C-alpha positions in Angstrom: 16.3 11.1 -24.3 14.5 7.7 -24.3 14.3 5.0 -21.7 17.2 3.0 -23.1 19.6 6.0 -23.0 18.4 6.8 -19.5 18.9 3.3 -18.2 22.4 3.0 -19.9 23.4 6.2 -18.2 22.3 5.0 -14.8 24.1 1.7 -15.3 27.3 3.6 -16.4 27.1 5.9 -13.3 26.6 2.9 -11.0 29.5 1.0 -12.6 31.8 3.9 -12.2 30.7 4.3 -8.6 31.2 0.6 -7.9 34.7 0.6 -9.5 35.7 3.6 -7.4 34.6 1.9 -4.2 36.6 -1.2 -5.0 39.7 0.8 -5.8 39.3 2.8 -2.5 39.0 -0.5 -0.5 42.0 -2.0 -2.3 44.4 0.9 -2.1 43.4 3.5 0.4 41.7 1.5 3.1 44.5 -1.1 3.2 46.8 1.4 5.0 44.6 1.5 8.1 46.5 0.2 11.2 45.8 -3.4 12.3 44.5 -3.9 15.9 46.7 -6.1 18.1 44.0 -7.3 20.4 42.9 -10.0 18.0 39.3 -8.8 17.9 36.5 -7.9 20.3 36.0 -11.2 22.1 34.8 -11.4 25.7 35.8 -14.3 27.9 34.7 -15.3 31.4 36.7 -17.5 33.6 34.2 -18.0 36.4 32.6 -21.4 36.7 29.4 -21.4 38.7 27.1 -24.4 38.8 23.6 -23.9 37.6 20.9 -23.5 40.3 17.5 -25.0 40.0 14.8 -22.4 40.5 11.5 -23.6 41.8 8.5 -21.2 41.5 6.4 -20.7 44.7 2.9 -22.0 44.1 0.7 -19.0 45.2 -3.0 -18.6 44.7 -4.1 -15.0 44.5 -7.2 -14.2 46.5 -8.9 -12.2 43.8 -8.4 -14.8 41.1 -11.5 -16.8 40.3 -11.2 -20.6 40.3 -13.0 -23.3 38.5 -14.8 -26.2 40.2 -11.7 -28.4 39.8 -9.4 -25.9 41.6 -7.7 -24.8 38.4 -7.1 -21.1 38.0 -9.3 -19.2 35.5 -7.8 -16.4 33.5 -9.5 -13.2 34.6 -10.1 -10.2 32.4 -9.6 -7.8 35.3 -12.2 -6.1 37.5 -15.4 -5.0 35.9 -15.6 -1.4 35.0 -19.3 -1.5 34.1 -22.0 -3.9 33.2 -23.3 -2.2 30.1 -23.8 -5.2 28.0 -27.2 -5.4 26.2 -28.7 -7.9 23.8 -29.7 -7.4 20.2 -33.4 -6.7 21.0 -32.5 -4.0 23.5 -30.1 -2.4 21.0 -32.8 -2.3 18.3 -35.2 -0.7 20.8 -32.6 1.9 21.8 -32.1 2.7 18.1 -35.8 3.1 17.5 -36.0 5.5 20.4 -33.1 7.6 18.9 -30.9 6.9 22.0 -28.3 5.3 19.8 -27.2 6.7 16.5 -26.5 4.1 13.9 -25.0 4.5 10.4 -25.9 1.2 8.7 -28.4 -1.6 9.2 -27.6 -4.6 11.5 -27.5 -7.9 9.6 -29.5 -10.6 11.4 
């Protein structure tokens, strides 16, 4: 069996399957009872006027503010202050406190 025979067989099986589905939809599925409700449509008869919602201007106490009084986005409370600069990182690597796997590009 070569590729052409295989592909022709797959196309033939798909064509037969497609034809059987069309025949099923035309003849067997047509006998299903029709619904009398006209579809699934929701209707609402209430008429309520829209209300304007005004947010309350609140300033949280723990939120930092800039000099102009604008709110600054906070990253949350500090968990630790473990930031070090590059020179301290290199000295920690030289003292074998930090294990590194590749060189740091400068």
